[in-house]
N, C-alpha and C positions, 0 to 999 in steps of 0.2 A: 478857601479854595475847594472847589467841588472835586470829588473823586470819580465822577461818572466818566470822565475822559480817559481814565487809566485802565479800562478794560476789565479783565477777570479778577476773581477773588484773590488769587495768589499774588498778582501784581499789587493790588491794594494793600494786602497784608504786609508785603515786604516794604512798601512805601511807608506805612504807618509805623512799623517797627524801626525803620531807619530814622525817621524823623524823631522818634522818641529817644533813641539811643545815641544819635549823633552829638548832641551837646555833651552828654556824659563822656563819650569817647574823646572829644576834643579836650575837655577839662582833664581827663585822666592822662592823656598824652602829654599835655603841657606840664602837669605836675610831675609826671615820670621823668621828663627831660630835665626839669629843674632839680629834682632830687638826685638824679644821676650826676648832673654837673656839680652839684654841691659835694656829693660823695667823692667825686674825682679830685676836687680841689682839696678836700680834707685829707685824702690819701696822699696827695703830692706833698702837702705840708708836713704830714706825719712822717713820711719817708725821709724828707730832708732833715727833720729834727732828730729822728732816730739815727740817721747816718752820722750827724755831727756828734750826738751823744755817745753812740757806740764806738766811735773812733777816738774818743777822748783818752782811753787807756793807752792806745797805741801812740797817741800824740804825747802823752806824759812820759812814756818810756823813751821816745826819741828825744824829747826835750832834756831829760836827765842825761841821756847819752851825749847830747850836744854840750851840756854844761860840763860833764866830766871830761870830754875831749878838749874843751877850751881850757880847763884847768891844767890838764896834762900838757897841752901845748905850751902854756906859759911857764910851766915848771921845768920841762926838759929843754927849753930854749937856752942854748949856751952850755949845756952839759956835755961831758965827754961821752963816748960810746958806752963804756962800762957802767957809768953812773946812770945813763939813760935806760939801759937794759934793766938795772936793778929797780929803778923807779917803775918801769912798766910791769915787772913781775910782782912787785909789792902791791901795785894797783889792782892787778887781777886777783891776787891772793886775798885782798881785803874787799873786793867787789865781786862776789860770786855771780851776780846777775850778768856779768860780761864774760865772754869767752876769750877775748884776745884784744891786745892793744899794741899799736905800732905807730911810729912816726915815719911817714913816707915822703921822701924828698920829691921835688919837682922832676928829678931825673928818674924817679921810680924806685929808688933804693929804699928798702924797709929793714935795714940792719938793726935799727933801734926798735926792738919788739919784745913782747912778753915771753917769747920762746916757744910758742905753740906751733910746731911744724905742720900740723894738720890743717891749720887755718888757711883758707884760700882767699887771697886779696887780689883784686883786679889791678894789676900794675901795668896794664896796657898803656903805651905811650899816648895813643890817641885819646883814651879816656882821661888820662892825666892832663893833657893839654886842654881838653874841654872843661875840666874842673878849674884849672888855672884861669882859663878865659872867663868863666862865670864868676869865680872868686867868691862863691857862696857855699853854704852847707849843702852837701850832697848825700843821698842815701842810695845804696845799691844792695843787690841780693846775691848771696853766695851760698855754696855748699860746704859744710864743714862736718866731717865725721858722719856723713849720711843724713844730715838734717839741714834745714834752711836756717841761715843766719842773716841778720841785717848788718850792713856796714855803714856806720855813720862817719862821714868825713868832714872835719872842720878845718878850714884854712888857718895856717900859722904864718904870721906876718912879722916883719921888722920894718925899719925905715926904708929899706930898699925894695920891699914888695913881698910877695908870697914866697916863703921858704919851702913849704910843703904842706902836708895835710896830716892832722892827728886823727887816726882811725881807731875806732873801737868796734868790735863785733859782739852783738847780743843775739841770743837765740830767739827765733820767731815762734811764738806760741799762738796757736789757733784755739779760740774759746767758743763753745757752742753758744748760740744766741739765747738770750733770756726769754721768759714767757712773753714779755711785751714786745719782743722783736721777732715774732714768729715769721717764718718764711723769709727773713731778711738775710741777705748774703752781703758781707762787707769784703771788698777786694781793694788792696792798695796797689798802686802802679808807680814805679820809679821813673826817673827821667829817661832812662835807657829803654823804657817800655817793658820792664820785667814785672809781671803781676805776682802777687802773693795773697793768700787768703788771710783775712783778719778775723772774721767771725761768720758763722753759718749755723743753721739748725743742726746740721750733721757735719762734724769736723772732717769727715772724709769727703765732703762735697767739693767739687771743682770750683775754680774761680768763675765769676760771672762778670763779663765786661761787654760793652756795646761792640758790635762787629764793625770793623773798618774805621775805628777811631783810635789813634795813638795818643801819646801823652799830650801833645800840643792840642789835638782836637778836644780831648777831655778837659784840658786846662781852660780852653775857651768857654766851656760849659760849666765852669766852677760856680757853685751856688744855685744851679738850676736843676729842674727835674724834667725828664722827657721820656717818651716811650720809644723803644728800639728793640731790635733782635740781638741776642747774644751770639757767641761763636757757634753754639749748637743749633741756632735757628729758632730758639724759643723767644716769644714776645714777652718783654719784661719792662717794668717801670724803673728808671734809673735816677739817682741823685748823686751829684759830684760835689765834694768839698776839698779844699786845699789843706795841706798839713803845715808843719812848722817850716817857715822860711821857704815855702813852695818847693820843698825838696822832693815831695812825692804827693800823690793824690789818693783820696779814699773814695771809692765808688760803692754806693749801696743800691741794692736792687730787690724788687719784689716780683713774683710771677704775675701773669696776667689775671689769673683768677682771684688774686688778692687785692686787686685795684679797688673793688667795692666790697665792703664786708656784708655779712648776712643781714644784719639789721637794716642797713641802707637799702638793700635789695627788697627786703620785705616791705619796708615803708613805701618804696617806689611802686611795688606791685599792688598795693592795696586799692588804688583807684581802678586799676584794670580788673582786679577781682570783683570789685563792687559792680562795675559795668557788666561783667560777665554774669554775675548773679541776677542783675536786673533783666538782662536778655533772656536768661534761662527761665526766670519767672514769667516773662511775657510769652515765651514759647509754650510753657505749661498751660497758662490761661487760654492761649489761642487754641491749643490742642483740645483741651477739655470743652471749650465752647463750640468748636467746629467739628469735633469728632462725630457727634450724633447726626449732624445735618450734612456733612461733606465727606469727611475722611473715610468713613466706613463704606459709603456708596462708591467713592472713587476706587477703594480697594477691591470691592466686588466687581466693578466694571473692568478694572485692570486684570483681575484673575480670569474673567470670562474671555477677554481679548487674548490673553496669553494662551489659554487652553485652545481657543479657536485657531490661533496662529500655529500651534503645535499639531494641528490636524484633527482635533476632536470635533467632528461635525455632527455627531448623533446625540449630543447632550440636550438637556431641556433649555427652554428659552430663559433669558436673563430676567430675574424679578428683583427689583429694588424696593424693599418694604419700607413704607413711610418716607420715601424720598421726596424732596421738593420738586416743583414743576420742571425746573431745568434738567434735573436728573431723570425725570420721567420721560422727557423728550429724548434724552440721550439713550435711555433704555429702549424705546420704540425704534429709534434709528438703528441701534445695534442689532436688534432682532430682525429688522427688515434686511439689513446688510448680510447677516449670516444666512438668511434664507436665500437671497439672490446668489451669494457666492457658492453656497452648497449646490444649488441647482446648476450653476455654471460649471463647477468642478465635475459634477456627474455627467453633464453633456460632453465636456472635454474628454473624460475617460472613455465615453462611448465612441466619440469620434476617433480617438487614438486607436481603440480596439478595431474599429472598422477599417481604419487605414492600414493597420498591421495585417489584418486578414487579407485585404485587397493586395497589399504588396507581396505577401507570401504567395498568394494565388498567381500573381504575375510571374514571379520567379519560377513557380512550379510549372506553369504552362509553357514558359520560354524553355525551361529545361526539357520538358517532354517533346516540344517541337524540334529542338536541336537533336535530341536522341532519335526522333523519327527520321530527320534528314540524314543522320549518320547511318541509320539502318538502311535507308533507300540507297545511299552510296555503297554500302556493303553489298546489297543485292546487285547493284549495277556492276561493281567490281568483279563479282563472281561470274557474271555473264560476259565480261569483256574478254576479247581474244588477245589483244596486245598486252604484253607485260608492262610496257611503259604506261599504258592507260590504267592498268590495275594499280601501278605504283602511285600515279597521280591521284586516283580516287582514294587510295588508302591514306595518302598524306592529307588530303582534304578531310577525310573522315576523322582522322586523329585530331585535327585542329578544331573541327566542329564539336567533337566529344570534349575537348578541353574547355570550350565555352560553356557546354552543358554542365560540366563539373563546377564551374564558377557559380552558376545560378543555383546549383544544388547546395553549395556552401552558403550562399546568401539566404536560401530558404531554411537551412538548418540553424543558422545563427539566431540567437534570442532576440537581438535588437534589429536584425534584418537590414542593417546599414553598413556593416563592416565585415571583412573576411579575415580570418587568421591565416597569415601567409604560410605558416608552418603546415597547417592542415591542408591548404591548397596545394602546396608543393608535394606533400606526401601523396595526395590523390593523383596528381599528374604523374608522379613516379610509378605508382601502382598500376595506373592505366597503361603507361608506356611499356612496362616489362611484363604485362599480363599475358601476352601472346608469344613471348620469346621463351625459348628453351635453352637456358644458359646455366647449367647446374653449378659450374665452377666460377661464376661471376659474383663478386662481392660488391654490394652497394652500401657505401658508408654515408651516414647522414648526421649532420650537426646543425640543426635548424632551431633558430630562436623564434619565440612567439611574438609576432608583430601584427597589429591590427592595421588593415589597409582598407581604404574606400574603393569602390568598384573601378573608378577611373584610373587607379594604379594597379589594382588586383588583376584586371583583364590583361594589360600588356605584360605584366610580370609573369602570369601563368603561361601566356603564349610564348614568351621568350624562354622560359624554363623548358617548355615542351619541345621547342625547336632545338635548344642546346642539348637536352637529354637525348633526343632522337639522334643527333649528330654523334654524341658520345657513345651510344649503344651501337651505332653503325661502325665506328672506327676503334672500339675498344680492342685491346690486344693483351697477350700474356707477356709480362716482363721477363727479365733474365731468371727470376726465381720461379717462373711458371704461374704467377698469380695475375689474375685479371680483376680489376676493380674500377668502380666509378664512385667518386666522392662528391657529395652535395653539401655545401655550407651556406647558411644564411645567418648573417650577423647584423646588428643594428646598435649604434652607440647612443648615448644620452641625448645628443644633438639631433637625432633622427637621420643620421647618415647610414644607409643600408648598403651592405655588400653581399652579392650573390656570387658564389664560385661553384662551377661544375667542372670536374677534372676526371680524366680517364687515363688508364695505363695504355702504353704503346708497345707493340711487339708482335708476336705471332697472332694473326687474326683469330678472333673467337667466332665471328659470323663467317660462315663459309662463302657467302656471296659478297663479302666486303671487297671493295675496289682496292687495288694495290696502292693507289695514290688518289688524292682528291679529284684530280682532273678526270679520272676514269668513271666517276659516279654519274650515272645518267638518271638518277631518281629525283631530279629537281633540286639539287643541293644549292644552286645559286639562288633559287627562290627562298629557301630556308635562311640563307645568309642575309638576303635582302629583308626578310621579315624581322629577323633579330635586330638588324640595324634600325628598322622603323620602330620596333617596340621600345628599344633603348631611347630613341628620340622622344617617343611619347612620354616616357618616364622622366624625361629631362636629365638622363644620366649619361654615363660614359662607359662604353663596352670596349674590352681589349682581350687579346688572346696571347698566350705564352706557350711555347713548345720547347721541350727538351728531349733528350734521347729516350727517356722512360715515360714521359707523361705529357698530356696536352690539356691546357687549362683555358677556360673562358671565365672572364670576370665582368661583372656588371655592378656599377656603383651609381646610386641615385639618392635623392633626398625625399624622405617621406613627408607628405603634406596633407592638408585637410581636404575636405570634399570641395570639388570645383565643378559646378553644374555646366560650365562652359568649356570643360576639358575637351581637347581635340583627340578623338579616338579613331580618326579616319585612317583606313588602311593605305599602304604605300601604292603609288601608281606603278604601272607595268614597266616603266623605263628606269626605275630606281634599282640599279644592280650594284654589285660589289665585286671588285676584282680579286677578292680573296679566295674565290672558289667555293667549294662546298663547305670548307671548314673556316 
């Protein structure tokens, strides 16, 4: 099969390495699966054998106890109570491996006993009925003198049926596992579901049984091995074997990490290690063979591209020494690209500089023209005879001056596209109070720094100018004799801006202040109409609040990006507000 259809060198190299290593990988995987499966089978068989072998001591102990109980039952049958008690005491005295012996009738009476009052025997009527119903040997778990003891109960019969059970108690001893039984935990379970530890690596270790499996469930799995979680949630391998007369079960378990021993894992990993070594050898050969012709030239080209992408435009041209024809073509293409991009970047910088100069010049000339118009209005106001005319011209002059300050801010900003609302409002406030003589008037400011585009900065500055003019016109001294104007500008993380202008109410500060809004003849309704129009241009909501001591104007709107189609049209003459001058 020809490799010409597979494109570049890297694709061909990957294809050849894959074809070379694929058979080895398949063989290694199959061998690994087989080795692991064999190891699991061996471990299951080993656990089953170890469980049966390790439980033999416990089984022999219980078998001897069953034989002793059977002999005692045959001996005490027909004895009077005193003789029976002496026989029991003699048996315990001569058999130190047992703690207690007693004949328990089907009614639960244990009057014939060895006399150990500390021994605890389950004489529950329901348990006795269950033993009588089964009629077989039973093993139970008890506490005696602060230690665990096993109770072996053997039925005593005559021609009429079961008379009772001959019971002996023997101490339960837990032995550490031998060297061949590493990590093996042996746990016995009685028919009543009581577990006790038979053998473990650590004698202080807890019992280990499959979760959610009682005696019946374990009995159904007798002679089998299976993987399950124990009561603590640990995954373990379990094996179950029955004891003498099925009176209890012995469960052996290994932890998950002991399912496959180190030797088996090493043998299973050898094919994989071999395949990895073959792959590493192929990579080394490929690197040494291609390094001189390919890799070093790719590294040089990549380094030049990274430096160029980071902005290093003044470096020397790329030179690939001894490169094949393909890399020579790439070198020439890269050098041509860098030349074209560098010239384009330089032209773009020049264009941006020219645009910035022109934009600044526009703002500067608009600001000068507006200031000239304001000066002409000032000259006209001085020559006006009517006070009403002078007031109208003064109001218009103030508004034109506000627009001029906006263009001054745009001219002063570094990027010439946005205005800092804090600086703009400060400029409006300074211009509004520049020609007033109010020595006892306090102006409080809490202004956040917020960048606005002109389509929002213009109506905001005009709204602030109108609201501040209104506040200066009606400011008064409160009951404490203080006169103040508060200006607050706040903006949250979502871009919701709040502007608040508040003035004190009381004894007028301005001598010409009207007594009430309706007495103002200085065009107050026009100012209110303008503020309403500016709030609409901002897409916001304006409101007023008045109390006995202060008057507040609020403006809330959402800060948005530049909109070239924004409507900055001034309101028509018929848009009036019934709120009066305030």
